[in-house]
C-alpha positions as CSV (number, residue, x, y, z in Angstrom):
1,M,119.2,84.3,80.9
2,A,117.9,82.5,84.2
3,F,117.3,84.2,87.2
4,N,117.3,83.0,90.4
5,F,114.7,84.0,92.3
6,D,114.9,81.6,95.3
7,Q,118.1,82.7,96.4
8,W,118.1,84.0,99.8
9,V,119.6,87.5,99.9
10,D,120.0,88.4,104.1
11,R,118.2,91.9,104.7
12,S,117.9,91.4,108.3
13,H,120.9,93.5,109.6
14,S,121.1,95.9,106.9
15,D,119.3,99.3,106.0
16,S,116.1,97.4,105.2
17,V,112.9,99.0,106.6
18,K,110.8,95.9,105.7
19,W,113.2,93.6,107.7
20,D,114.3,96.0,110.3
21,K,110.9,96.2,111.8
22,Y,111.1,92.7,113.2
23,R,114.9,92.7,113.9
24,D,116.0,89.8,116.2
25,R,112.4,88.7,116.2
26,D,111.1,85.1,115.0
27,I,108.9,87.0,112.6
28,I,108.6,87.0,108.8
29,P,107.9,90.5,107.4
30,L,105.6,90.1,104.4
31,W,104.4,93.8,104.8
32,I,105.9,96.8,103.0
33,A,105.4,96.7,99.4
34,D,109.2,95.9,98.3
35,T,110.3,92.3,97.3
36,D,113.3,90.2,98.3
37,F,114.6,89.6,95.3
38,L,118.2,91.2,93.6
39,S,117.1,93.8,91.2
40,P,118.1,93.0,87.4
41,P,121.6,92.5,86.5
42,A,121.8,95.3,84.1
43,V,120.7,97.7,86.9
44,I,123.7,96.5,89.2
45,D,126.1,96.7,86.4
46,A,125.0,99.9,85.1
47,L,125.0,101.3,88.9
48,Q,128.8,99.9,89.5
49,Q,130.0,101.7,86.3
50,R,128.8,104.7,87.1
51,V,130.0,105.2,90.9
52,S,133.5,103.9,89.3
53,Q,133.5,107.4,87.9
54,G,133.9,108.6,91.2
55,V,132.2,112.2,90.9
56,F,128.8,112.6,92.0
57,G,128.0,116.2,91.2
58,Y,124.9,117.9,90.6
59,G,123.0,116.1,87.9
60,Q,120.3,116.9,85.6
61,P,117.0,115.0,84.1
62,S,118.1,112.7,82.0
63,P,116.6,113.1,78.2
64,E,117.7,109.4,77.5
65,L,115.9,108.3,80.2
66,I,112.7,110.4,79.3
67,T,113.0,109.3,75.7
68,V,113.4,105.4,76.6
69,F,110.1,105.9,78.9
70,T,107.8,107.6,76.4
71,Q,108.7,104.5,73.7
72,R,108.0,102.4,76.5
73,M,104.6,103.6,76.8
74,L,103.9,104.0,73.2
75,E,104.8,100.3,72.6
76,R,103.3,98.5,75.9
77,Y,100.2,100.6,76.2
78,D,100.0,102.6,72.6
79,W,100.1,105.7,74.7
80,R,101.9,108.2,72.8
81,I,103.3,111.2,74.9
82,K,105.6,113.9,74.4
83,P,109.0,114.1,76.5
84,E,107.8,117.6,77.2
85,W,104.8,116.1,79.7
86,V,107.2,114.1,81.8
87,V,108.2,115.4,85.2
88,L,111.0,113.4,87.2
89,L,110.0,113.1,90.6
90,P,112.3,111.6,93.5
91,G,109.3,108.9,94.6
92,L,105.5,108.6,93.8
93,V,104.6,109.8,97.1
94,C,105.2,112.9,97.0
95,G,103.4,113.1,93.4
96,L,100.4,112.2,95.6
97,N,101.3,115.0,98.1
98,L,102.3,117.4,95.6
99,C,98.6,117.0,93.8
100,V,96.7,117.3,96.8
101,R,98.9,120.4,97.4
102,T,98.7,121.7,94.5
103,F,95.1,121.1,93.0
104,T,93.2,121.4,96.3
105,Q,92.9,124.7,98.7
106,D,91.8,125.3,101.9
107,G,87.9,124.6,102.2
108,Q,88.4,122.1,99.0
109,S,88.5,118.4,99.1
110,S,89.6,115.5,97.1
111,L,88.0,111.7,96.6
112,A,90.1,108.6,96.9
113,P,89.0,104.9,97.1
114,T,88.8,103.1,100.6
115,P,90.7,100.8,101.2
116,I,93.4,102.6,99.8
117,Y,97.4,102.6,99.8
118,P,97.9,104.5,102.8
119,P,100.0,107.9,101.6
120,F,96.5,108.5,100.0
121,R,95.1,109.4,103.0
122,Q,98.4,110.8,104.6
123,A,98.4,113.4,101.5
124,A,95.3,115.2,102.5
125,K,95.6,114.8,106.3
126,S,98.8,116.5,106.0
127,V,97.6,119.6,104.7
128,D,94.3,119.5,107.0
129,R,92.0,119.1,104.2
130,E,89.1,116.5,103.6
131,Q,89.1,113.6,101.9
132,L,85.8,111.6,101.0
133,Q,86.2,108.2,101.0
134,I,84.8,105.9,97.5
135,P,84.4,102.3,98.5
136,L,85.3,99.6,97.1
137,A,82.5,96.7,96.4
138,R,82.8,93.3,95.3
139,S,81.7,92.6,92.0
140,N,82.1,89.3,90.3
141,Q,84.8,88.6,92.3
142,R,86.8,91.8,92.1
143,W,86.8,95.1,93.7
144,V,85.8,97.9,91.8
145,L,84.5,102.0,93.0
146,D,81.1,102.1,94.1
147,F,80.7,105.4,93.0
148,P,77.0,105.9,93.6
149,A,77.8,105.1,97.1
150,V,79.5,108.4,97.5
151,A,77.1,110.5,95.2
152,G,75.2,111.8,98.3
153,S,78.1,112.9,100.1
154,L,79.4,115.5,97.7
155,T,79.1,118.9,98.5
156,G,80.6,120.8,95.4
157,R,83.9,121.9,96.9
158,E,85.4,118.5,95.6
159,R,88.6,119.1,93.2
160,L,90.7,116.2,92.9
161,L,89.8,112.6,92.1
162,M,92.5,110.0,92.7
163,L,92.5,106.7,91.4
164,C,95.0,103.8,91.8
165,N,95.3,101.4,88.9
166,P,95.8,98.2,89.8
167,Q,94.3,98.7,92.5
168,N,96.3,98.6,95.9
169,P,95.6,96.8,98.3
170,G,92.7,94.8,96.1
171,S,94.9,94.0,92.9
172,T,92.2,95.1,90.7
173,V,93.3,95.8,86.6
174,Y,90.5,97.7,85.9
175,R,88.8,97.3,82.7
176,R,88.2,100.3,79.9
177,E,84.5,100.4,80.8
178,E,85.5,101.0,84.2
179,L,88.0,103.4,83.5
180,L,85.4,105.1,81.2
181,A,82.8,105.4,84.2
182,Q,86.0,107.1,86.3
183,H,86.5,109.4,83.5
184,A,82.6,110.2,83.4
185,F,82.6,110.8,86.8
186,A,85.3,113.0,86.7
187,R,84.0,114.8,84.0
188,K,80.8,115.1,85.6
189,H,82.2,116.7,88.5
190,D,84.7,118.9,86.8
191,L,87.8,116.9,88.8
192,I,91.5,116.7,87.9
193,V,92.6,113.2,88.2
194,C,95.8,111.9,90.0
195,S,95.8,108.4,88.6
196,D,98.8,105.8,90.6
197,E,99.6,103.1,88.0
198,I,102.7,102.3,90.1
199,H,101.8,98.8,89.5
200,C,101.2,98.8,85.8
201,E,103.7,96.4,85.0
202,L,103.3,93.9,87.5
203,L,99.7,92.5,85.8
204,L,99.6,88.3,86.7
205,E,96.5,87.6,85.0
206,P,96.9,86.4,81.6
207,G,95.1,88.2,79.0
208,L,94.8,91.5,81.2
209,K,96.0,94.9,80.1
210,H,96.8,97.8,81.7
211,I,94.9,100.9,80.3
212,P,96.8,104.4,81.3
213,F,93.9,106.8,82.3
214,A,95.1,109.5,80.2
215,S,94.9,107.2,77.3
216,L,91.1,107.4,77.4
217,N,90.9,110.2,75.2
218,E,91.5,113.6,75.1
219,D,89.3,115.1,77.9
220,A,91.2,112.5,80.1
221,A,94.4,113.5,79.3
222,Q,94.1,117.0,80.0
223,R,92.6,116.6,83.2
224,S,95.1,114.1,84.2
225,I,98.5,113.6,86.4
226,T,99.5,109.9,85.9
227,L,102.2,108.8,88.1
228,M,104.1,105.6,87.4
229,S,107.7,104.3,88.2
230,P,110.0,101.4,87.7
231,S,110.6,101.1,91.5
232,K,108.2,98.4,92.6
233,T,108.6,96.4,89.1
234,F,112.2,96.0,89.4
235,N,112.7,96.4,93.4
236,I,114.5,99.6,93.3
237,A,112.2,101.6,95.6
238,G,114.9,102.6,97.8
239,L,116.4,104.6,94.6
240,G,113.6,106.9,94.0
241,A,113.1,107.9,90.8
242,S,109.3,108.3,89.4
243,M,107.5,109.6,86.6
244,A,104.3,112.5,86.5
245,I,102.9,112.8,83.0
246,I,100.8,115.9,83.0
247,P,100.0,116.3,79.5
248,N,98.0,119.7,80.5
249,Q,100.5,122.7,80.2
250,T,98.8,124.4,82.8
251,L,98.4,121.6,85.3
252,R,102.0,121.2,84.7
253,Q,103.3,124.6,85.2
254,Q,101.3,124.7,88.8
255,L,102.9,121.0,90.0
256,C,106.1,122.3,88.7
257,K,105.7,125.5,91.1
258,A,104.4,123.9,93.7
259,R,107.7,121.5,94.0
260,K,110.2,124.4,93.7
261,G,112.5,124.6,96.3
262,I,111.0,121.8,98.6
263,V,110.7,118.6,96.4
264,P,114.7,117.7,95.5
265,A,115.8,116.4,91.8
266,V,115.9,112.8,90.9
267,D,118.9,111.4,92.3
268,I,121.7,110.6,89.4
269,L,121.9,106.9,90.6
270,A,118.4,106.6,90.7
271,Q,118.2,107.6,86.7
272,V,120.7,105.0,85.9
273,A,119.0,102.5,87.7
274,A,116.0,103.8,86.0
275,L,117.0,104.0,82.5
276,A,118.7,100.6,82.7
277,A,115.9,98.9,84.4
278,Y,113.9,100.0,81.4
279,R,116.3,99.7,78.5
280,E,118.0,95.9,79.3
281,G,115.5,94.5,82.2
282,Q,112.5,93.0,80.2
283,S,114.0,89.4,80.5
284,W,114.1,89.8,84.1
285,L,110.7,91.2,84.4
286,D,109.1,88.5,82.3
287,E,110.7,85.5,84.8
288,L,109.9,87.4,87.8
289,L,106.5,88.0,86.7
290,N,106.0,84.1,86.3
291,Y,107.8,83.5,89.8
292,L,105.5,85.8,91.3
293,R,102.5,83.8,89.6
294,I,103.4,80.9,91.4
295,N,103.5,82.5,94.7
296,R,100.3,84.1,93.9
297,D,98.6,80.6,93.3
298,L,100.0,79.2,96.3
299,V,99.0,82.2,98.4
300,T,95.5,82.3,97.0
301,E,95.4,78.1,97.5
302,R,96.5,78.1,101.0
303,I,94.6,81.2,102.3
304,N,91.2,80.1,101.1
305,A,91.9,77.0,102.6
306,I,92.0,78.5,106.5
307,P,88.7,78.5,108.1
308,G,87.6,82.4,108.7
309,L,90.1,84.1,105.4
310,H,88.5,85.1,102.3
311,L,91.0,86.2,99.3
312,L,89.6,87.2,95.9
313,P,91.6,86.5,92.8
314,I,94.6,88.3,92.2
315,E,94.9,90.0,88.9
316,A,98.2,92.3,89.5
317,T,100.9,93.2,91.9
318,Y,102.4,91.1,94.7
319,L,99.9,92.3,97.4
320,A,97.4,89.7,98.6
321,W,94.3,91.3,100.8
322,I,93.0,88.9,103.0
323,D,89.5,89.5,104.6
324,C,89.6,88.3,108.4
325,S,86.3,89.5,109.5
326,E,85.0,85.4,109.8
327,L,88.1,84.8,111.4
328,A,86.6,86.1,115.1
329,V,89.7,88.1,116.6
330,D,89.8,91.8,117.5
331,N,93.0,92.6,115.8
332,P,94.3,90.4,113.0
333,H,97.3,91.9,112.2
334,A,98.6,91.4,115.7
335,F,96.9,87.8,115.9
336,F,99.2,86.6,112.7
337,E,102.5,88.7,113.9
338,Q,102.1,86.9,117.2
339,A,102.2,83.9,115.3
340,G,105.3,85.0,113.4
341,V,103.9,86.5,110.3
342,G,104.2,90.6,109.9
343,L,101.6,91.5,107.4
344,S,100.4,95.1,107.1
345,P,97.3,95.7,109.1
346,G,94.2,96.7,107.2
347,L,93.4,99.6,109.2
348,D,96.2,101.3,107.7
349,F,94.4,101.0,104.5
350,G,90.7,102.0,105.9
351,D,89.5,98.6,106.5
352,R,90.7,96.5,110.2
353,R,89.0,93.6,109.5
354,F,91.5,92.8,106.7
355,V,95.5,92.2,106.3
356,R,97.7,92.7,103.5
357,L,100.1,90.2,102.7
358,N,103.3,90.7,100.7
359,F,104.1,87.6,98.3
360,G,107.2,89.4,96.5
361,C,109.5,86.6,98.5
362,R,111.0,83.4,98.3
363,Y,108.9,80.8,97.5
364,S,110.2,78.5,100.9
365,L,109.6,81.7,103.0
366,L,106.2,82.3,101.7
367,L,105.4,78.8,102.3
368,T,106.6,78.9,105.8
369,A,104.5,82.0,106.5
370,L,101.7,80.7,105.2
371,E,102.2,77.5,107.4
372,R,102.3,79.8,110.4
373,M,99.0,81.6,109.7
374,T,97.5,78.0,109.0
375,Q,98.4,76.5,112.3
376,A,97.4,80.1,114.2
377,V,93.9,79.9,113.3
378,E,93.9,75.9,114.0
379,R,95.3,76.8,117.5
380,H,92.5,79.4,117.6
381,H,89.6,77.4,116.8
382,A,90.9,74.6,119.0
383,G,91.3,76.8,122.3
């Protein structure tokens, strides 16, 4: 079955956070990480069928969804997980916050990469807890964690290591030896690990394989909380269905206790969508990845042809982390926004010299945005 990812879906006057930001302004929104594509037909059909029942009373966690999810983990990653390890959450961000609130106390701290997806930083800030930053360093055209850079800052009060693989915003897919180094660091300092792996099914570079942190060995499994979701993969982020995989019973009980009465159960429609996506969405996903590879190649070529901009190879996600440090403008985000392209400001991730571009959109719209960026830089240099 062919899927039309070039189809225009007008979200400009809808409930879309992405498009409403620039409502009635000639600015192309390529910022927040959702895509402009129709979700898989199987998801839409399943939702319509469930809505047609007309009754929306209290639901319970879907055993069927958990079974399908555990089977998917085994088939894709050779990761054998037990159904009781899976805790359903109404979004991945609440999982980040739960981990900080559950596994650190007042006076204790977490560690997280920088730059990083903003909710990592916000999770610590919201409860006034320190978070040490582990810088990402360029190594062989990839962004990797520089653990030696943070070694001198450790105080012994650290309790939680927060990881992101594939990395957002840098798109790195960590190799086994890199994950083993992350595990060795966690073990050396006796850290619980929260691993955000929400983009794990959006690998663009052929030959790469996602390796869940918890699948490395038994110690990694027993000290980790893995966060996954179909939301980015199948463009159902607005429905809110995520999974926390917690093999350690004590850690699992602590997190479930912390959520009680505060974090709600997963919406019944969200569970329907997630189940349909996992069960029947693979052919759609295969074609999506091919489309994203074309967009990725266009972004890489065009951005690296613009004087003052640099983009490392994108291994996964539909996100491009663009280095504007040689552009000689004070605020790259504002500069491109004035040119009619709305990007995510690098400052939100920890580095104001960068911007993040979301290429999960129609090729023609992406091409227009890249042309606007090119012309803006040309005018800047000419002036």
